C-alpha positions in Angstrom: -0.5 -37.5 3.1 -4.1 -38.9 3.1 -6.7 -37.1 1.1 -8.8 -36.3 4.2 -5.8 -34.7 5.9 -5.0 -32.7 2.9 -8.6 -31.3 2.7 -8.6 -30.5 6.4 -5.3 -28.6 6.3 -6.5 -26.7 3.2 -9.7 -25.7 4.8 -7.8 -24.5 7.9 -5.6 -22.3 5.6 -8.5 -20.9 3.6 -10.9 -20.4 6.5 -8.5 -19.1 9.1 -8.3 -22.3 11.1 -12.0 -22.5 11.7 -12.2 -25.9 10.1 -10.5 -27.3 13.2 -13.6 -26.4 15.2 -15.8 -28.8 13.3 -13.6 -31.8 14.3 -14.4 -31.1 18.0 -18.1 -30.7 17.4 -20.1 -33.8 18.4 -22.9 -33.1 16.0 -20.6 -32.6 13.0 -18.5 -35.6 13.8 -21.5 -37.8 14.1 -22.7 -36.7 10.6 -19.4 -36.8 8.6 -19.5 -38.2 5.1 -16.8 -40.3 3.6 -14.5 -37.3 2.8 -14.7 -35.8 6.2 -17.3 -33.1 5.4 -20.1 -32.6 7.9 -23.4 -33.5 6.2 -26.7 -33.4 8.1 -29.0 -36.3 7.5 -32.7 -36.6 8.2 -33.7 -39.8 10.0 -36.9 -41.4 8.8 -39.1 -44.1 10.3 -39.7 -44.6 14.0 -37.1 -42.1 15.2 -38.7 -39.3 13.1 -42.2 -40.2 14.4 -40.8 -40.1 18.0 -39.2 -36.8 17.4 -42.4 -35.2 16.0 -44.5 -36.7 18.8 -42.2 -35.3 21.5 -41.8 -32.0 19.8 -45.6 -31.5 19.7 -45.8 -32.4 23.4 -43.0 -30.0 24.3 -44.6 -27.2 22.4 -47.9 -27.8 24.1 -46.2 -27.6 27.5 -44.4 -24.4 26.5 -47.7 -22.9 25.4 -49.4 -23.9 28.7 -46.7 -23.3 31.2 -44.5 -20.7 29.5 -40.9 -20.6 28.5 -39.5 -19.7 31.9 -38.1 -23.2 32.7 -36.4 -23.4 29.3 -34.4 -20.2 29.3 -31.0 -21.7 28.3 -30.1 -24.5 25.9 -28.9 -26.6 28.9 -32.3 -26.4 30.5 -33.9 -27.3 27.2 -31.6 -30.3 26.9 -32.5 -31.5 30.4 -36.2 -31.2 29.7 -35.8 -33.0 26.3 -33.8 -35.8 27.8 -36.4 -36.3 30.4 -39.1 -36.5 27.8 -37.2 -39.0 25.7 -36.5 -41.2 28.7 -40.2 -41.1 29.7 -41.2 -42.1 26.2 -38.9 -45.1 26.3 -40.1 -46.1 29.8 -43.7 -45.9 28.8 -43.1 -48.1 25.7 -44.0 -45.3 23.3 -41.0 -46.4 21.3 -38.7 -49.4 21.3 -35.5 -49.1 23.2 -33.0 -46.6 21.8 -29.3 -47.0 21.5 -27.0 -44.4 23.0 -26.4 -42.9 19.5 -30.1 -42.9 18.6 -31.0 -41.3 22.0 -28.3 -38.6 21.5 -29.5 -37.9 17.9 -33.2 -37.5 18.9 -32.2 -35.1 21.8 -30.0 -33.0 19.5 -32.7 -32.7 16.9 -35.3 -31.7 19.5 -33.0 -29.1 21.1 -32.3 -27.7 17.6 -36.0 -27.5 16.9 -36.8 -25.7 20.1 -33.9 -23.2 20.5 -31.6 -23.7 17.4 -32.1 -23.7 13.7 -33.9 -27.0 13.3 -32.6 -29.4 10.7 -30.1 -26.9 9.3 -28.5 -26.4 12.7 -25.8 -29.1 12.0 -24.8 -27.1 8.9 -23.6 -24.3 11.2 -21.0 -26.7 12.5 -19.3 -26.7 9.1 -17.0 -23.7 8.8 -16.7 -24.2 5.0 -20.4 -23.4 4.5 -20.9 -19.7 3.7 -24.6 -19.8 2.6 -27.5 -22.0 3.6 -30.4 -21.9 1.0 -33.7 -23.6 1.8 -35.9 -23.9 -1.2 -38.9 -25.3 0.6 -39.1 -28.0 3.2 -37.5 -30.8 1.2 -34.7 -29.0 -0.6 -31.7 -27.5 1.1 -28.5 -26.3 -0.6 -25.2 -24.9 0.8 -22.5 -22.7 -0.7 -18.9 -24.1 -0.2 -16.1 -22.0 -1.6 -18.4 -20.4 -4.1 -20.0 -23.6 -5.4 -23.5 -24.8 -4.6 -24.1 -28.3 -3.2 -27.3 -30.0 -2.4 -27.5 -31.6 1.1 -29.5 -34.5 2.6 -31.3 -32.1 5.0 -35.1 -32.2 5.1 -37.8 -30.5 7.0 -40.9 -32.6 8.0 -43.3 -30.3 6.1 -44.1 -26.7 5.5 -45.5 -26.3 9.0 -42.1 -27.4 10.4 -40.3 -24.8 8.3 -42.8 -22.1 9.2 -42.5 -22.8 12.9 -38.7 -22.3 12.7 -39.1 -19.0 10.7 -41.7 -17.7 13.1 -39.5 -18.3 16.1 -36.4 -16.7 14.4 -38.1 -13.5 13.3 -40.2 -13.1 16.5 -37.0 -12.4 18.5 -36.6 -9.2 16.3 -40.2 -8.1 16.8 -41.1 -9.2 13.3 -43.6 -11.7 11.9 -44.5 -13.5 8.7 -48.0 -13.7 7.3 -49.9 -12.7 4.1 -49.7 -9.0 5.0 -46.0 -9.2 5.6 -44.7 -12.2 3.5 -41.0 -11.4 3.6 -38.4 -10.5 6.2 -34.7 -9.6 6.4 -33.1 -10.0 9.9 -29.8 -10.5 11.6 -29.3 -13.6 13.7 -27.5 -13.6 17.1 -24.1 -14.6 15.6 -24.3 -11.8 12.9 -25.5 -14.1 10.1 -28.1 -12.6 7.8 -31.5 -14.3 7.3 -33.9 -13.6 4.5 -37.2 -15.4 4.3 -40.2 -15.3 2.0 -43.5 -17.2 2.2 -46.6 -17.7 0.0 -48.2 -15.9 -1.8 -44.8 -14.4 -2.9 -43.2 -17.9 -3.1 -44.7 -21.3 -3.9 -43.4 -22.6 -0.6 -41.6 -21.0 2.3 -38.0 -20.3 1.4 -35.1 -19.1 3.6 -31.6 -17.9 2.8 -28.9 -17.5 5.5 -25.7 -15.6 4.7 -23.3 -16.8 7.4 -21.1 -14.4 9.3 -17.5 -15.5 9.7 -16.5 -15.8 13.3 -13.0 -14.7 12.6 -12.8 -12.1 9.7 -10.4 -12.8 6.8 -6.9 -11.4 7.0 -5.3 -10.1 3.8 -2.6 -12.8 3.9 -5.4 -15.4 3.5 -6.6 -13.5 0.4 -3.1 -13.6 -1.0 -3.1 -17.4 -0.5 -6.5 -17.8 -2.2 -5.2 -15.7 -5.2 -7.9 -13.0 -4.6 -5.2 -10.3 -5.1 -1.5 -10.0 -5.2 0.8 -8.6 -2.4 1.6 -5.6 -4.5 -2.1 -4.8 -4.9 -2.6 -5.4 -1.2 0.2 -3.0 -0.3 -1.2 -0.3 -2.7 -4.7 -0.6 -1.4 -3.5 -0.6 2.2 -1.6 2.7 1.5 -4.7 4.1 -0.2 -6.8 3.5 3.0 -4.2 4.9 5.3 -3.7 7.9 2.9 -7.5 8.6 3.3 -8.5 8.0 -0.3 -12.1 7.2 -1.0 -12.5 3.7 -2.3 -15.5 2.1 -4.1 -15.8 -1.7 -4.2 -17.8 -2.9 -7.2 -18.9 -6.4 -8.1 -21.8 -8.7 -8.7 -23.8 -10.7 -6.1 -21.7 -13.0 -3.9 -18.4 -11.7 -5.5 -16.9 -10.9 -2.1 -17.5 -7.2 -1.8 -18.4 -7.1 1.9 -15.5 -9.5 2.8 -13.0 -7.3 0.9 -14.4 -4.2 2.5 -13.9 -5.8 6.0 -10.3 -6.5 5.0 -9.5 -3.0 3.8 -11.1 -1.5 6.9 -8.4 -3.2 9.0 -5.9 -0.6 7.6 -7.7 2.4 9.1 -5.5 3.9 11.8 -6.6 3.2 15.3 -6.9 6.9 16.3 -9.9 7.5 14.0 -13.6 7.2 14.6 -15.4 5.0 12.1 -19.2 4.8 11.6 -20.7 2.0 9.6 -24.1 2.2 8.0 -26.0 -0.9 6.6 -29.4 -2.2 5.9 -28.6 -5.3 7.9 -25.4 -5.2 9.9 -22.8 -7.6 8.4 -19.5 -5.7 8.7 -17.2 -6.8 11.5 -14.4 -4.3 11.6 -11.2 -5.1 13.5 -11.0 -1.5 14.8 -11.2 -0.2 18.4 -13.6 2.7 17.7 -16.5 1.7 15.5 -20.1 2.8 15.7 -22.5 0.6 13.8 -25.8 2.0 12.5 -28.6 -0.2 11.0 -31.6 0.8 8.9 -35.1 -0.1 10.1 -38.0 -1.2 7.9 -41.5 0.2 8.6 -43.8 -1.6 10.9 -47.1 -3.2 9.9 -48.8 0.3 10.0 -46.1 1.7 7.7 -44.5 3.8 10.4 -41.0 3.9 12.0 -38.9 3.4 8.8 -35.3 4.6 9.0 -33.6 4.7 5.7 -29.9 4.6 4.8 -30.1 8.2 3.7 -31.4 9.2 7.1 -28.5 7.4 8.8 -25.9 9.0 6.5 -27.3 12.4 7.4 -27.1 11.6 11.1 -23.6 10.2 10.8 -22.4 13.6 9.5 -23.3 15.0 13.0 -21.5 12.3 14.9 -17.9 13.5 14.5 -17.0 10.6 12.2 -13.5 10.5 10.7 -14.7 7.9 8.2 -18.1 6.7 7.0 -18.5 3.2 5.7 -21.7 2.4 3.9 -22.2 -1.4 3.4 -23.9 -0.9 0.0 -25.4 2.1 -1.7 -28.5 1.4 -3.7 -30.7 4.5 -3.4 -30.7 8.2 -2.7 -28.2 7.9 0.1 -25.4 7.8 -2.6 -25.8 11.6 -3.0 -25.3 12.2 0.7 -22.4 9.7 0.7 -20.6 11.5 -2.1 -21.2 14.9 -0.4 -19.7 13.5 2.8 -16.6 12.4 0.9 -16.2 16.0 -0.3 -16.7 17.8 3.0 -14.2 16.3 5.4 -14.9 12.5 5.5 -12.1 11.4 3.2 -11.0 7.8 3.4 -14.6 6.6 3.3 -15.5 3.2 1.8 -18.6 1.7 0.2 -19.7 -1.0 -2.2 -22.1 -1.1 -5.2 -23.5 -3.8 -7.4 -22.0 -3.5 -10.9 -20.3 -5.7 -13.5 -17.4 -3.3 -14.3 -15.9 0.0 -13.0 -17.6 1.8 -15.9 -21.0 0.3 -14.9 -20.3 1.3 -11.3 -20.0 5.0 -12.3 -23.1 4.8 -14.5 -25.1 3.2 -11.7 -24.0 5.8 -9.1 -25.1 8.5 -11.6 -28.5 6.8 -12.1 -29.0 6.3 -8.3 -28.5 10.1 -7.8 -31.1 10.8 -10.5 -33.5 8.2 -9.1 -33.1 9.8 -5.7 -35.0 12.9 -7.0 -32.0 15.2 -7.3 -32.6 17.4 -10.4 -29.0 18.0 -11.3 -27.4 18.1 -14.8 -25.4 15.0 -15.7 -22.2 17.1 -15.9 -22.6 18.2 -12.3 -23.2 14.6 -11.1 -20.1 13.4 -12.9 -18.0 16.1 -11.5 -19.2 15.2 -8.1 -18.3 11.5 -8.7 -14.9 12.4 -10.0 -14.2 14.7 -7.0 -15.4 12.2 -4.4 -14.0 8.9 -5.6 -10.4 8.1 -6.0 -10.2 4.3 -6.6 -12.6 1.6 -7.9 -11.9 -2.0 -7.0 -13.7 -4.5 -9.2 -14.5 -7.9 -7.7 -15.5 -10.9 -9.9 -16.8 -14.3 -9.0 -15.8 -16.9 -11.7 -17.9 -19.9 -12.7 -15.8 -22.3 -10.6 -16.5 -20.3 -7.5 -13.2 -18.5 -7.1 -13.2 -14.7 -6.4 -10.7 -12.3 -7.7 -9.9 -8.6 -7.7 -10.0 -8.2 -11.5 -9.3 -4.5 -11.7 -8.1 -1.5 -9.7 -8.7 1.8 -11.4 -8.3 5.4 -10.7 -11.2 7.8 -11.3 -10.3 10.9 -13.4 -12.2 13.7 -15.0 -10.6 14.8 -18.3 -12.0 16.6 -21.3 -15.3 17.1 -19.6 -15.7 13.3 -19.2 -15.4 11.0 -16.2 -13.1 8.1 -17.0 -11.1 5.4 -15.2 -7.4 4.6 -15.6 -6.3 1.1 -15.0 -3.6 0.6 -12.3 -3.8 -3.2 -11.8 -5.7 -5.9 -13.7 -6.2 -9.6 -13.6 -5.2 -11.5 -16.8 -7.2 -14.7 -16.9 -5.9 -17.7 -18.8 -8.0 -19.9 -21.0 -10.3 -22.2 -19.0 -9.1 -25.2 -21.0 -5.6 -24.8 -19.6 -5.7 -24.2 -15.9 -9.3 -23.5 -14.8 -11.9 -20.8 -14.9 -10.3 -18.4 -12.4 -6.6 -19.0 -13.1 -4.2 -16.3 -14.3 -2.1 -13.5 -12.8 -2.4 -9.9 -11.4 -0.4 -7.4 -13.4 0.5 -3.8 -12.6 0.0 -1.6 -15.6 2.7 0.9 -14.6 0.4 3.9 -14.8 1.2 6.7 -12.4 -2.0 7.8 -10.5 -2.6 11.5 -9.8 -2.7 10.8 -6.0 0.7 9.0 -5.9 2.2 11.9 -3.9 -0.5 11.4 -1.2 0.5 7.7 -0.9 4.2 8.6 -0.8 3.5 10.9 2.1 2.4 7.9 4.2 5.4 5.9 3.2 4.3 4.0 0.1 6.9 3.2 -2.5 5.7 1.7 -5.8 7.4 -1.4 -7.1 7.7 -1.0 -10.9 7.8 -3.9 -13.2 6.6 -6.6 -10.8 3.7 -8.9 -11.5 2.2 -11.7 -9.3 0.9 -15.0 -10.5 -2.0 -16.6 -8.8 -1.9 -20.4 -8.3 -4.0 -22.6 -10.6 -7.5 -23.3 -9.5 -8.2 -26.8 -8.3 -11.7 -28.3 -8.6 -11.7 -29.6 -5.1 -10.8 -26.8 -2.7 -7.3 -27.2 -1.5 -6.9 -30.8 -2.9 -3.2 -31.7 -3.2 -2.0 -28.6 -1.4 -1.2 -27.9 2.2 0.6 -24.5 1.7 0.0 -22.0 4.5 -1.0 -18.4 3.7 1.9 -16.3 2.5 3.0 -13.8 5.1 2.6 -10.1 4.2 5.7 -8.6 2.8 5.0 -4.8 2.8 5.3 -2.2 5.5 1.6 -1.5 5.2 0.6 -5.1 5.7 2.3 -5.9 8.9 -0.1 -7.0 11.6 -3.0 -7.1 9.1 
């Protein structure tokens, strides 16, 4: 099998088949590199001058006549095509080939109603983050590894024009008085931007939202966790245990939270609370709440804590907080103890012990004057399981620990139920190794058995060796789920 076909099939397995969409996208196919990966390129010379000239003309027309005639991308494309043809007929540029004409039109449409030069990167399903470090430096994250692209903006004004248009649709703006913004794009992707004087040049970060959420079988195939761990955690969710997902930045916490939420029974009402809505739950009854920043006058702010308090009055069976990072942690813990069992949340921490310490510190920083013992008792009563996510240097993401939270001898502790045993990097790669069940019997095992869970003693699961090029040399499809709790997941 050819190398390109191997990569394509591997991407389809790892990204749920989305890689196939890029083959049918004209923009991506026109910009493919030698290994079949869509790479946006910036044209220089006469074509760039023509594009800039026509863009300035179109923007003047929009400013004078309004945007009513350009309400849809199709109308924009028609108007742009007319402008390009007029420029050629008036000898403003030498004759254009069919490919050059199409390329200029696509760039102008992207500048007017898309994402400008980075629009082509959205055609690549393997890109999870787009990082713009100024007008002449654009990076992407593919499978947890950063790669620099050939994408360029014309200048800072070009980048600022794109940012102003994107944030204006949310009633926000960027200037010296408000030099940063965090908004959600139409497809669910999260955009964060910052401009001078907080940054040397305008910068933009886009965390892409996956069109089709991951299924747990795909995580098995990637080695994120073992089927035994998946069955255990699925039973924990269905058995209404409170789960905390801990991990560093970009370790896969939100993705894993999405996967676990798929095991919530359909008859329950779920309320999600986030600063910027990123969760996409595969559940029929979901209410999504989103925090709001204050306006330019400092009014209108709605915090996560306010949303958690309101969620308690909305007849929620389960409350899912995308990430706790402030005083809302106290209200979340209280909710877990007063009838909202089975709730899920995430926190930034490097280990399960650090996660508990951070939650305790967040309660104290929220202004609650409680003794440490009372806070720790609250934590032990509210939380049942901590799942630790880790992102390894080679970009792979693993569940490195599943621990039970216990309160013994006046101390809050964790008991290891599953762990990831990594092998030396010199042998098989940074993130290679195996998931192992410790054999410890959790206190809540009877609750899991009541929902039909049966532990499998003595079994371990090896994850496949990590390959430097994602999927190179392998065309293995995701392993099907093999437990009663994983069917249909």
